[in-house]
C-alpha positions in Angstrom: 0.0 0.0 0.0 3.1 2.2 0.2 4.1 4.8 -2.4 6.6 3.1 -4.9 9.3 5.6 -3.9 9.0 4.7 -0.2 8.8 1.0 -1.1 11.9 1.2 -3.2 13.8 2.8 -0.3 12.4 0.2 2.2 13.4 -2.7 0.0 16.9 -1.2 -0.5 17.4 -0.8 3.2 16.4 -4.5 3.6 19.1 -5.4 1.1 17.1 -5.8 -2.1 18.5 -3.2 -4.4 16.6 -4.2 -7.5 13.0 -2.8 -7.8 10.3 -2.6 -10.3 6.8 -1.1 -9.9 4.0 -2.4 -12.2 0.7 -0.7 -12.0 -2.8 -1.2 -13.6 -6.2 0.3 -13.2 -7.3 -2.3 -10.5 -4.1 -3.1 -8.6 -0.4 -2.8 -8.3 2.6 -5.1 -8.1 6.0 -4.5 -6.7 9.0 -6.7 -7.5 12.2 -6.4 -5.4 15.3 -8.6 -5.7 19.0 -9.1 -5.1 21.3 -11.9 -6.1 19.8 -14.3 -3.6 16.1 -13.6 -3.5 13.2 -12.1 -5.4 9.9 -11.0 -3.9 6.7 -10.3 -5.9 4.1 -8.4 -3.8 0.5 -7.5 -4.9 -1.4 -4.7 -3.4 -4.9 -5.4 -2.0 -8.1 -3.3 -2.2 -7.4 0.3 -1.2 -10.7 1.8 -0.1 -9.4 5.4 0.0 -7.9 5.3 -3.5 -9.6 6.6 -6.7 -9.8 3.0 -8.0 -11.7 1.8 -5.0 -15.0 1.3 -6.9 -13.3 -0.8 -9.6 -11.5 -2.8 -7.0 -14.7 -3.5 -5.1 -16.4 -4.6 -8.3 -13.4 -7.0 -8.9 -13.9 -8.5 -5.4 -17.6 -9.1 -6.0 -17.4 -10.6 -9.5 -17.2 -14.2 -8.2 -18.5 -16.0 -11.3 -16.3 -19.1 -11.8 -14.1 -18.9 -14.9 -11.8 -21.5 -16.5 -8.1 -21.0 -15.5 -5.6 -21.8 -18.3 -3.4 -23.8 -16.0 -6.3 -25.9 -14.6 -9.5 -25.6 -12.6 -12.0 -22.7 -12.3 -11.3 -19.4 -10.5 -12.9 -16.2 -9.4 -13.6 -14.2 -12.6 -12.9 -10.8 -11.0 -9.5 -11.8 -9.6 -8.5 -13.5 -12.9 -9.4 -10.4 -14.9 -7.5 -8.2 -12.5 -4.4 -10.3 -12.7 -4.6 -10.4 -16.5 -4.7 -6.6 -16.6 -1.2 -6.5 -15.1 0.1 -9.9 -16.2 -0.4 -9.5 -19.9 -1.4 -5.9 -20.2 0.8 -2.8 -20.7 2.6 -3.5 -17.4 3.9 -6.9 -18.8 4.4 -8.5 -15.4 4.7 -12.0 -17.0 7.5 -10.9 -19.4 9.4 -9.0 -16.6 9.3 -12.0 -14.3 10.3 -14.4 -17.1 13.3 -12.2 -17.8 14.2 -11.9 -14.1 14.1 -15.7 -13.7 16.1 -16.3 -16.8 18.8 -14.0 -15.6 19.4 -16.1 -12.5 17.3 -19.4 -12.7 18.3 -20.7 -9.3 17.3 -17.5 -7.4 14.2 -18.3 -5.3 11.1 -16.2 -6.1 8.5 -15.7 -3.5 5.0 -14.3 -4.0 2.9 -12.5 -1.4 -0.1 -10.2 -1.0 -2.8 -9.0 1.3 -6.6 -9.3 0.7 -7.2 -8.8 -3.0 -3.4 -8.8 -3.4 -3.3 -12.3 -1.8 -5.8 -13.6 -4.4 -3.7 -12.2 -7.2 -0.5 -13.5 -5.7 -2.1 -17.0 -5.6 -3.1 -16.9 -9.2 0.3 -15.6 -10.3 2.1 -18.2 -8.1 0.1 -21.0 -9.8 1.4 -19.7 -13.2 5.0 -19.8 -12.2 5.9 -23.4 -11.5 9.5 -22.5 -10.5 8.4 -20.1 -7.8 9.7 -21.1 -4.4 6.7 -20.3 -2.2 3.7 -18.1 -1.4 2.5 -16.2 1.7 -1.0 -14.6 1.6 -2.5 -12.5 4.4 -6.3 -12.1 4.7 -6.8 -13.5 1.3 -10.3 -14.4 -0.1 -10.6 -17.8 -1.7 -9.6 -18.0 -5.3 -10.6 -21.2 -7.0 -11.9 -24.7 -6.9 -10.2 -27.9 -5.7 -8.6 -28.5 -9.2 -7.0 -25.1 -9.0 -5.9 -25.8 -5.4 -4.1 -28.9 -6.6 -1.8 -26.6 -8.7 -0.2 -25.4 -5.4 0.1 -28.9 -3.7 3.6 -30.0 -2.6 4.7 -26.3 -2.8 5.3 -24.1 0.2 2.1 -22.1 0.7 1.0 -20.4 3.9 -2.2 -18.4 4.4 -2.5 -16.1 7.4 -6.1 -15.5 8.6 -7.4 -13.3 11.4 -10.5 -14.6 13.2 -12.1 -11.1 12.9 -11.6 -11.0 9.1 -14.6 -12.3 7.1 -12.8 -11.9 3.8 -11.0 -15.2 4.3 -14.3 -17.1 4.2 -15.5 -15.8 0.9 -16.4 -16.8 -1.8 -18.0 -19.8 -0.2 -18.0 -23.5 -1.1 -21.6 -24.1 -2.0 -21.9 -26.5 -5.0 -25.7 -26.0 -5.2 -25.1 -22.4 -6.2 -22.3 -23.2 -8.6 -19.7 -21.9 -6.1 -16.8 -24.2 -5.4 -14.2 -22.1 -3.7 -11.7 -23.6 -1.3 -8.7 -22.2 0.6 -5.1 -23.2 -0.3 -2.0 -23.9 1.6 -1.2 -24.3 5.3 -3.3 -22.2 7.7 -1.9 -19.9 10.2 -4.9 -18.7 12.2 -4.8 -15.7 14.6 -7.6 -16.3 17.1 -9.6 -13.6 18.8 -7.4 -13.8 21.9 -4.3 -13.3 19.7 -3.1 -16.8 20.0 -1.7 -18.6 16.9 -3.5 -21.8 15.8 -3.2 -24.2 12.9 -6.9 -24.8 12.6 -10.2 -23.0 13.1 -13.9 -23.8 13.3 -15.3 -24.5 9.9 -19.0 -24.0 9.0 -20.3 -26.3 6.3 -23.2 -25.1 4.1 -25.1 -28.2 3.0 -27.7 -28.6 0.3 -31.3 -28.7 1.5 -32.3 -32.2 2.5 -28.8 -33.5 3.4 
């Protein structure tokens, strides 16, 4: 959520001298790197920004859409990623070039809220990526999509007070089949860290 100039300085102070800002109408991506590591971070919904209405529409557009790599995913999230992945920002081409320059350098993806959803989709598109951390991320796709991230380091951090992590729901009767991915790190209401949480199952009528 920081200004690119501030983010560049912060990454540089952390030892990541390389920096690239990629912006679109709906979201933004920052890539920082050094010889040993690359981090790809997606910004989430920014309510106070001029693009807030577009971002909220993106969040609500939960119609399932075929994902090229497999499964079905949230249409709004997919379209938002495509805007920056293949659009004028050319995120895909930049990442491919960065990886080609140093193939063994680990690449990590991360994001918060909407940014977590976009990071999940991008991570699934980069098989060589080392791992993914998402914070307060909504669900992105169905079980087939989730399988694209199996046997890869993926952590999702959820706060018990955050309803965003529970949507879109997994309700087959309504054509919604959204499931979480990765290993859960759950922050309970008392601040304790748990590896599980209470799950509410929505069943079809008559079951």
